[in-house]
C-alpha positions, 0 to 999 in steps of 0.5 A: 650542317657542314657539307663538303665533297672529296674526290680521290685521284685514280690509283693514288691516295691524294684526295681533294676536299672541297667545301660548299663555299669553294675552299680546297684542301689536299689530303694524302697519306705519307710515303711510308703508308703508300701515299705521295705526302702531297697534303695533310694526312687524315689524322693531321686534318683531324688534329688541325680541326681541333687546333684551328677551332681552339685558336679561333674560339680563344681569339674571339673571346680575347677580342671580346674581353679586349685583353692584351694578347698579341699571339696564341700558338697551339700544338696538338699531338694525336696518339692512337692506341689501336689495341685499346681503341683509344685516341689521345689528343694532347693540346698545348697552348702558348699565350703571349701577352699581358694576362694574369693567372685568373685570365689564364684559367678562364682561357683553359675553360674557353679552349674546352668549349670550342665546337670541335672539342665538344664534338670530339668529346661527345657521342659521334654517330656516322651514317654511311650510304653507298650510292 
């Protein structure tokens, strides 16, 4: 179970998110949405979770296989269609190194196995309690 806490500044949207291990991330809304743009927007945090999890999963696999890959870059776009209630993540992965087509295909499969990808593509339930 992953646990974190979040606190919002009075009259502002700036939110400080603290993990159980003490790491801190700042979230905020962009200025056009009434925020001060002091941190990642909630949508950016969601997309960054997919990007970072994908990168870490790929790097772990590449290291285990001892493939000659010097760099992995990823770009994630998140589009929301509120009318159809659909969200689309577009993930583009660039791999720098000496890999052949079969290795490239295997990395595509591994990218889809990252835990955040699995979470986002399976049923999600949210339980809320107001205290």
